[in-house]
RODO-2510 file (C-alpha; in nm, 4 decimals, decimal comma):
residues 369
     n   res          X          Y          Z
     1     x     0,7549     2,2239     1,4162
     2     x     0,4097     2,1700     1,5657
     3     x     0,3371     1,8845     1,8021
     4     x     0,0039     1,7091     1,7854
     5     x    -0,1121     1,8434     2,1193
     6     x    -0,0871     2,2137     2,0405
     7     x     0,2850     2,2494     2,1070
     8     x     0,2691     2,0549     2,4324
     9     x     0,6049     1,9133     2,5253
    10     x     0,6065     1,5399     2,4698
    11     x     0,8247     1,3623     2,7213
    12     x     1,0763     1,1130     2,5852
    13     x     1,0275     0,7447     2,6563
    14     x     1,3316     0,6712     2,8696
    15     x     1,5176     0,3537     2,7901
    16     x     1,4121     0,3448     2,4253
    17     x     1,6116     0,4684     2,1277
    18     x     1,4573     0,7727     1,9616
    19     x     1,3315     0,7031     1,6088
    20     x     1,2071     0,9712     1,3701
    21     x     1,0002     0,8778     1,0646
    22     x     0,9783     1,1583     0,8068
    23     x     0,6609     1,0966     0,6101
    24     x     0,3820     1,2812     0,4285
    25     x     0,0855     1,1758     0,6454
    26     x    -0,0238     0,9080     0,8899
    27     x    -0,1935     0,6798     0,6408
    28     x    -0,4432     0,4348     0,7976
    29     x    -0,2543     0,1381     0,6521
    30     x     0,0666     0,2583     0,8196
    31     x    -0,0765     0,2931     1,1722
    32     x    -0,0353    -0,0779     1,2479
    33     x     0,3329    -0,0583     1,1467
    34     x     0,3922     0,2543     1,3549
    35     x     0,2139     0,1050     1,6563
    36     x     0,4414    -0,1986     1,6525
    37     x     0,7527     0,0172     1,6075
    38     x     0,6442     0,2358     1,9009
    39     x     0,6626    -0,0682     2,1296
    40     x     1,0362    -0,0947     2,0623
    41     x     1,1347     0,2677     1,9932
    42     x     1,0458     0,6137     2,1184
    43     x     0,8730     0,6919     1,7897
    44     x     0,7957     1,0313     1,6386
    45     x     0,6308     1,0571     1,2967
    46     x     0,6869     1,3928     1,1223
    47     x     0,4314     1,4771     0,8516
    48     x     0,3441     1,7697     0,6263
    49     x    -0,0276     1,6964     0,6507
    50     x    -0,2153     1,8824     0,9250
    51     x    -0,5108     1,6429     0,9211
    52     x    -0,2832     1,3771     1,0710
    53     x    -0,2821     1,5811     1,3934
    54     x    -0,6549     1,5326     1,4497
    55     x    -0,6337     1,1793     1,5892
    56     x    -0,4692     1,0112     1,8858
    57     x    -0,1997     0,7514     1,8313
    58     x     0,0346     0,5338     2,0359
    59     x     0,3251     0,7391     1,8999
    60     x     0,4074     1,1087     1,8725
    61     x     0,3092     1,3023     1,5609
    62     x     0,4587     1,6390     1,4638
    63     x     0,3783     1,8707     1,1763
    64     x     0,6633     1,9939     0,9577
    65     x     0,5435     2,2422     0,6997
    66     x     0,6606     2,2074     0,3406
    67     x     0,6185     2,4252     0,0350
    68     x     0,5959     2,2887    -0,3168
    69     x     0,8696     2,4059    -0,5526
    70     x     0,7978     2,2594    -0,8939
    71     x     0,7832     1,8812    -0,8423
    72     x     0,9713     1,9073    -0,5104
    73     x     0,8608     1,9339    -0,1463
    74     x     1,0814     2,1683     0,0586
    75     x     1,0641     2,1566     0,4400
    76     x     1,0535     2,5029     0,5946
    77     x     1,2018     2,3861     0,9266
    78     x     1,5709     2,3219     0,9848
    79     x     1,5337     1,9543     0,9093
    80     x     1,8938     1,8579     0,9751
    81     x     1,8792     2,0074     1,3270
    82     x     1,5611     1,8128     1,4022
    83     x     1,7077     1,4897     1,2635
    84     x     2,0222     1,5243     1,4755
    85     x     1,8183     1,4938     1,7965
    86     x     1,7192     1,1343     1,7153
    87     x     1,9119     0,8087     1,7303
    88     x     1,7930     0,7117     1,3822
    89     x     1,5842     0,8616     1,1019
    90     x     1,3685     0,6713     0,8531
    91     x     1,2248     0,8760     0,5692
    92     x     1,0591     0,8718     0,2302
    93     x     1,2759     0,7320    -0,0465
    94     x     1,1549     0,9963    -0,2895
    95     x     1,3810     1,2520    -0,4555
    96     x     1,0897     1,4951    -0,4715
    97     x     1,1392     1,5383    -0,0953
    98     x     1,4453     1,7434    -0,1765
    99     x     1,5340     1,9000     0,1577
   100     x     1,5089     1,5674     0,3354
   101     x     1,7316     1,4037     0,0749
   102     x     1,9877     1,6840     0,1096
   103     x     1,9673     1,6813     0,4901
   104     x     2,0479     1,3096     0,4853
   105     x     2,3952     1,3920     0,3500
   106     x     2,4828     1,5999     0,6565
   107     x     2,2802     1,4337     0,9318
   108     x     2,4748     1,3231     1,2396
   109     x     2,2043     1,0597     1,2936
   110     x     2,1958     0,7544     1,0651
   111     x     1,9364     0,7840     0,7894
   112     x     1,7438     0,5019     0,6219
   113     x     1,5284     0,5583     0,3160
   114     x     1,1933     0,3781     0,2865
   115     x     1,0045     0,3407    -0,0385
   116     x     0,9383     0,1691    -0,3705
   117     x     1,2911     0,2144    -0,5023
   118     x     1,1786     0,2747    -0,8627
   119     x     0,9484     0,5195    -1,0396
   120     x     0,5816     0,4401    -0,9846
   121     x     0,2625     0,6435    -0,9540
   122     x    -0,0967     0,6562    -1,0721
   123     x     0,0345     0,8076    -1,3967
   124     x     0,3452     0,5906    -1,4417
   125     x     0,3648     0,2144    -1,4713
   126     x     0,5884     0,0423    -1,2171
   127     x     0,9544     0,0995    -1,3132
   128     x     0,8503     0,2723    -1,6380
   129     x     1,1166     0,5424    -1,6045
   130     x     1,4757     0,4914    -1,4916
   131     x     1,5835     0,8539    -1,5450
   132     x     1,6273     0,9219    -1,1751
   133     x     1,7808     0,5884    -1,0728
   134     x     2,1366     0,7186    -1,0426
   135     x     2,0245     1,0303    -0,8540
   136     x     1,8206     0,8147    -0,6165
   137     x     2,1186     0,5831    -0,5647
   138     x     2,3529     0,8794    -0,5070
   139     x     2,1654     0,9525    -0,1845
   140     x     2,1027     0,5870    -0,0974
   141     x     2,4729     0,4953    -0,1092
   142     x     2,5489     0,7741     0,1371
   143     x     2,2789     0,6622     0,3794
   144     x     2,2805     0,3802     0,6328
   145     x     2,0478     0,1792     0,4147
   146     x     1,7242     0,1459     0,2212
   147     x     1,3965    -0,0288     0,3032
   148     x     1,2274    -0,1435    -0,0174
   149     x     0,8629    -0,2406    -0,0694
   150     x     0,9555    -0,5496    -0,2744
   151     x     1,2452    -0,7633    -0,3941
   152     x     1,2166    -0,6199    -0,7445
   153     x     1,4606    -0,3214    -0,7113
   154     x     1,7235    -0,5068    -0,5050
   155     x     1,9366    -0,6319    -0,7934
   156     x     1,9419    -0,2886    -0,9579
   157     x     2,0494    -0,1219    -0,6348
   158     x     2,3360    -0,3675    -0,6010
   159     x     2,4330    -0,3217    -0,9660
   160     x     2,4471     0,0557    -0,9192
   161     x     2,6762     0,0231    -0,6195
   162     x     2,4521    -0,0091    -0,3125
   163     x     2,6063    -0,2568    -0,0626
   164     x     2,3837    -0,5617    -0,0254
   165     x     2,4104    -0,5561     0,3542
   166     x     2,2437    -0,2133     0,3596
   167     x     1,9349    -0,3234     0,1689
   168     x     1,6265    -0,4556     0,3498
   169     x     1,2982    -0,5617     0,1944
   170     x     1,0047    -0,4555     0,4120
   171     x     0,7075    -0,5647     0,2042
   172     x     0,4076    -0,3367     0,1949
   173     x     0,1133    -0,4719     0,3892
   174     x    -0,2225    -0,3901     0,5426
   175     x    -0,3643    -0,4872     0,8780
   176     x    -0,6170    -0,7708     0,8549
   177     x    -0,7694    -0,8847     1,1831
   178     x    -0,6923    -1,2522     1,2336
   179     x    -1,0418    -1,3239     1,3671
   180     x    -1,2252    -1,1360     1,0882
   181     x    -1,1995    -1,4211     0,8369
   182     x    -1,5002    -1,6546     0,8362
   183     x    -1,4345    -1,9764     0,6458
   184     x    -1,7993    -2,0813     0,6832
   185     x    -1,9405    -1,7855     0,4883
   186     x    -2,0938    -1,8543     0,1496
   187     x    -1,8715    -1,6887    -0,1099
   188     x    -2,1025    -1,5590    -0,3785
   189     x    -1,9814    -1,2164    -0,5006
   190     x    -1,7169    -1,0654    -0,7245
   191     x    -1,5667    -0,7610    -0,5493
   192     x    -1,4205    -0,4330    -0,6670
   193     x    -1,2628    -0,2320    -0,3844
   194     x    -1,1049     0,1121    -0,4155
   195     x    -1,1503     0,4736    -0,5165
   196     x    -1,3463     0,5244    -0,8362
   197     x    -1,1233     0,7461    -1,0494
   198     x    -1,0336     0,7155    -1,4169
   199     x    -0,7120     0,5141    -1,3658
   200     x    -0,9191     0,2344    -1,2077
   201     x    -1,1424     0,2278    -1,5202
   202     x    -1,4518     0,1145    -1,3328
   203     x    -1,6639     0,2128    -1,6343
   204     x    -1,4744    -0,0297    -1,8538
   205     x    -1,5153    -0,2971    -1,5876
   206     x    -1,8914    -0,2426    -1,5708
   207     x    -1,9162    -0,2525    -1,9494
   208     x    -1,7356    -0,5880    -1,9585
   209     x    -1,9543    -0,7200    -1,6762
   210     x    -2,2694    -0,6221    -1,8671
   211     x    -2,1458    -0,8157    -2,1720
   212     x    -2,0847    -1,1216    -1,9541
   213     x    -2,4297    -1,1001    -1,7952
   214     x    -2,5841    -1,0799    -2,1425
   215     x    -2,4141    -1,4125    -2,2225
   216     x    -2,5007    -1,5813    -1,8907
   217     x    -2,7441    -1,4746    -1,6227
   218     x    -2,5584    -1,6939    -1,3710
   219     x    -2,2559    -1,4653    -1,3416
   220     x    -2,2031    -1,3921    -0,9678
   221     x    -2,3145    -1,0571    -0,8330
   222     x    -2,0631    -0,7676    -0,8567
   223     x    -2,0200    -0,5543    -0,5442
   224     x    -1,8423    -0,2203    -0,5899
   225     x    -1,6973    -0,0636    -0,2734
   226     x    -1,5568     0,2880    -0,2958
   227     x    -1,6358     0,6450    -0,3941
   228     x    -1,4730     0,8971    -0,6236
   229     x    -1,5170     1,1061    -0,9342
   230     x    -1,6637     0,8184    -1,1391
   231     x    -1,9111     0,6979    -0,8759
   232     x    -2,2209     0,8814    -1,0007
   233     x    -2,1451     0,7900    -1,3630
   234     x    -2,1014     0,4256    -1,2635
   235     x    -2,4240     0,4290    -1,0630
   236     x    -2,6123     0,5769    -1,3604
   237     x    -2,4657     0,3097    -1,5881
   238     x    -2,5962     0,0364    -1,3573
   239     x    -2,9473     0,1860    -1,3548
   240     x    -2,9585     0,2636    -1,7284
   241     x    -2,8500    -0,0898    -1,8166
   242     x    -3,0914    -0,2559    -1,5734
   243     x    -2,8126    -0,4131    -1,3710
   244     x    -2,9380    -0,3123    -1,0261
   245     x    -3,0186    -0,6740    -0,9380
   246     x    -2,6631    -0,7792    -1,0340
   247     x    -2,4418    -0,4837    -0,9312
   248     x    -2,4369    -0,3330    -0,5816
   249     x    -2,2852     0,0172    -0,5621
   250     x    -2,1962     0,0433    -0,1933
   251     x    -2,0034     0,3692    -0,2046
   252     x    -1,7279     0,4282     0,0498
   253     x    -1,7389     0,2027     0,3569
   254     x    -1,5591     0,3186     0,6704
   255     x    -1,6954     0,0686     0,9209
   256     x    -1,4370    -0,2145     0,9315
   257     x    -1,6981    -0,4733     1,0265
   258     x    -1,9137    -0,3873     0,7242
   259     x    -1,6100    -0,4269     0,5001
   260     x    -1,5252    -0,7605     0,6634
   261     x    -1,8771    -0,8880     0,5909
   262     x    -1,8391    -0,8055     0,2231
   263     x    -1,4937    -0,9654     0,1954
   264     x    -1,6253    -1,2786     0,3633
   265     x    -1,8661    -1,3314     0,0764
   266     x    -1,6089    -1,2557    -0,1939
   267     x    -1,5113    -1,5175    -0,4529
   268     x    -1,2522    -1,2932    -0,6182
   269     x    -1,1511    -0,9275    -0,5977
   270     x    -1,1004    -0,7702    -0,9409
   271     x    -0,9169    -0,4590    -1,0573
   272     x    -0,7776    -0,5023    -1,4097
   273     x    -0,5961    -0,1672    -1,4287
   274     x    -0,4485    -0,1260    -1,0818
   275     x    -0,3059    -0,3565    -0,8156
   276     x    -0,2421    -0,1618    -0,4967
   277     x    -0,2846    -0,2310    -0,1267
   278     x    -0,6220    -0,3952    -0,1903
   279     x    -0,4172    -0,6946    -0,3057
   280     x    -0,2913    -0,7506     0,0510
   281     x    -0,6279    -0,6843     0,2188
   282     x    -0,7981    -0,9210    -0,0229
   283     x    -0,5403    -1,1964     0,0279
   284     x    -0,5565    -1,1566     0,4052
   285     x    -0,9335    -1,2067     0,3864
   286     x    -0,8981    -1,5231     0,1784
   287     x    -1,0049    -1,3652    -0,1506
   288     x    -0,7759    -1,4103    -0,4541
   289     x    -0,6972    -1,0910    -0,6460
   290     x    -0,7448    -1,0639    -1,0224
   291     x    -0,5656    -0,8007    -1,2297
   292     x    -0,3678    -0,7616    -1,5507
   293     x     0,0028    -0,8372    -1,5465
   294     x     0,0847    -0,4783    -1,6538
   295     x    -0,1462    -0,3088    -1,3988
   296     x    -0,0349     0,0081    -1,2221
   297     x     0,1205    -0,0983    -0,8922
   298     x     0,3489     0,0048    -0,6106
   299     x     0,4907    -0,3460    -0,6058
   300     x     0,1928    -0,5223    -0,4479
   301     x     0,1328    -0,7111    -0,7710
   302     x     0,4399    -0,9247    -0,6973
   303     x     0,2430    -1,1003    -0,4235
   304     x     0,0216    -1,2603    -0,6872
   305     x     0,1197    -1,6062    -0,8063
   306     x    -0,0892    -1,6792    -1,1129
   307     x    -0,3621    -1,9374    -1,0471
   308     x    -0,2177    -1,9992    -0,7006
   309     x    -0,2801    -1,6870    -0,4876
   310     x    -0,4512    -1,4810    -0,7579
   311     x    -0,5094    -1,4381    -1,1289
   312     x    -0,3502    -1,2408    -1,4098
   313     x    -0,6534    -1,1845    -1,6282
   314     x    -0,4546    -1,1298    -1,9487
   315     x    -0,2753    -1,4629    -1,9020
   316     x    -0,5998    -1,6525    -1,8539
   317     x    -0,8672    -1,4946    -2,0701
   318     x    -0,9018    -1,3005    -2,3928
   319     x    -1,0563    -1,0059    -2,2091
   320     x    -1,2303    -0,9147    -1,8838
   321     x    -1,5692    -1,0272    -2,0166
   322     x    -1,4255    -1,3725    -2,0783
   323     x    -1,2775    -1,3669    -1,7276
   324     x    -1,6198    -1,3024    -1,5711
   325     x    -1,7504    -1,6070    -1,7594
   326     x    -1,4494    -1,8077    -1,6362
   327     x    -1,5321    -1,7108    -1,2762
   328     x    -1,8811    -1,8561    -1,3159
   329     x    -1,7385    -2,1961    -1,4122
   330     x    -1,4410    -2,2075    -1,1732
   331     x    -1,5888    -2,1266    -0,8335
   332     x    -1,4098    -2,4128    -0,6536
   333     x    -1,0713    -2,3242    -0,8035
   334     x    -1,1107    -1,9666    -0,6781
   335     x    -1,2045    -2,0860    -0,3297
   336     x    -0,8832    -2,2922    -0,3204
   337     x    -0,6817    -1,9897    -0,4406
   338     x    -0,8372    -1,7861    -0,1598
   339     x    -0,7117    -2,0363     0,0982
   340     x    -0,3616    -2,0238    -0,0524
   341     x    -0,3727    -1,6425    -0,0652
   342     x    -0,4595    -1,6189     0,3037
   343     x    -0,1869    -1,8693     0,3932
   344     x     0,0637    -1,6554     0,2003
   345     x    -0,0499    -1,3383     0,3809
   346     x    -0,0288    -1,5010     0,7245
   347     x     0,3140    -1,6521     0,6565
   348     x     0,4846    -1,3595     0,4800
   349     x     0,2892    -1,0337     0,4799
   350     x     0,1516    -0,9637     0,8276
   351     x     0,2379    -0,6177     0,9707
   352     x     0,4490    -0,7818     1,2433
   353     x     0,6806    -0,9234     0,9763
   354     x     0,7240    -0,5880     0,8011
   355     x     0,7770    -0,4071     1,1326
   356     x     1,0394    -0,6589     1,2371
   357     x     1,2418    -0,5921     0,9189
   358     x     1,2220    -0,2159     0,9793
   359     x     1,3353    -0,2682     1,3394
   360     x     1,6310    -0,4770     1,2232
   361     x     1,7362    -0,2025     0,9814
   362     x     1,7069     0,0682     1,2495
   363     x     1,8990    -0,1317     1,5101
   364     x     2,1723    -0,2075     1,2573
   365     x     2,1990     0,1595     1,1609
   366     x     2,2239     0,2713     1,5253
   367     x     2,4840     0,0042     1,6010
   368     x     2,7009     0,1090     1,3070
   369     x     2,6713     0,4845     1,3654
***
């Protein structure tokens, strides 16, 4: 086990219960959650990603090496011994993390699993495979509880024998600065935000946008934010089809203020094939999200209420080209949806709300242990 500060001993925070989170890396969208948890608990996040040690956080970070055995991740350290030194352990609800799942059966500390609760990935549609449900629930029923990303898997967990009082729904979220939203900005662009790889099908999106522009030159500008394997191909497509005055290829943007400026001029954020965490960021910035009802998702798609906080393209239009033409004629409706989307984010999806649910689960687990 390697501590962030080159094996320096990290002193415990006296008076706080010790919480261990077993994770893969310190994802940027998780930092806000961990920061809030660290105010209540003496928090240590254990990861198998060395790059997570390169930054400073308000919580402790340790590196636990894993080796890949087929589809499984196997921790090399004595995980059960490490877990036993904490008052509670929260870890990935993923059966591929085999040693952690096994260690949960013998841990003296209460263990809570945290995850989607069904099969989902870039390759698999949400809940497209139920093969591992009973295996997943075997471990869950022997834990102190599960934290799920959405309400969707709750009924199935109960049906397969998980006690209802050991299920918490801690909705996925992203951190949107409350003062970053500017209601006075002119909203004039369609946005695409995310990595440009084949599952996102940005080439198909650009092809549909070109068809729409050929029908009407008044289609709002399309701004593409993100990099990836399809970026150069997409950029070439824009140039070859003389769309440079209509499509802005920003590439990856790391400056939060630059990203805020773009969101503040967004009419709608579109991603027909995938609805991930951009859904929450978009809603928090007052921009409705448009996707297909069968898009790849980790559960974030359930935040979209059709024609209220976002749009399901396949329920509204014949195809994405038709949707672009619909956007041109329904600017005011989209502005109203953006207001409703931001209200929904502020009322139900802020990081403080998610962190509070996690805290409740941890405190309940410690109390019952």
